C-alpha positions in Angstrom: -6.0 9.0 24.1 -5.5 10.0 27.7 -7.2 13.4 27.5 -10.2 11.9 25.7 -10.5 8.8 28.0 -9.7 6.7 25.1 -12.3 8.0 22.7 -9.6 9.4 20.4 -6.3 7.8 19.7 -3.9 8.9 17.1 -1.1 6.4 16.1 1.9 6.8 13.9 0.0 5.0 11.1 -2.6 7.9 11.2 -0.5 10.9 12.1 2.3 10.6 9.5 0.2 10.2 6.4 -1.7 13.3 7.4 1.6 15.2 7.9 2.8 14.2 4.5 -0.3 15.3 2.8 -0.2 18.6 4.8 3.5 19.1 3.5 2.6 18.2 -0.1 -0.3 20.9 0.1 2.1 23.6 1.5 0.3 23.9 4.8 3.3 22.8 6.8 7.2 23.0 6.2 9.7 20.6 7.8 13.0 21.0 9.4 15.5 18.3 10.5 17.5 18.6 13.6 20.3 16.3 14.7 21.1 16.4 18.3 24.6 15.8 19.5 23.4 12.3 20.8 20.4 10.6 19.5 18.5 10.3 16.2 17.6 13.2 13.8 14.2 14.7 14.5 11.8 16.3 12.2 9.9 19.3 13.2 6.7 20.6 11.4 5.7 24.5 11.3 2.4 25.8 10.0 2.8 28.0 6.9 0.7 31.1 6.2 -1.5 29.2 3.7 -1.8 26.5 6.5 -3.0 29.0 8.9 -5.4 30.4 6.4 -6.8 26.9 5.8 -6.9 26.2 9.6 -9.2 29.3 10.0 -11.4 28.1 7.2 -11.7 24.7 8.7 -12.4 26.1 12.2 -15.1 28.4 10.6 -16.7 25.4 9.1 -16.5 23.3 12.2 -18.3 26.1 14.2 -21.0 26.5 11.7 -21.6 22.6 11.6 -21.5 22.6 15.4 -24.1 25.4 15.7 -26.3 23.8 13.2 -26.2 20.5 15.0 -26.9 22.1 18.4 -29.9 24.0 16.9 -31.3 20.6 15.6 -30.8 19.2 19.0 -28.1 16.7 18.0 -25.3 18.1 19.8 -25.0 18.2 23.7 
């Protein structure tokens, strides 16, 4: 939210369902760590198939962005 001047705010209620879906799809793996003091923490890591999917989505995004720019819709 800070980096986008409030235009984009991601809450726990938004983030964790997405992470669960990414895990179910095999795009991320999880690892639990329990520090000596404190609560256990869950860490997420992108898998090889997650990296491939990310590249596909980036390509799609760039194509859409370029198209909107040609149409004069994007800044």
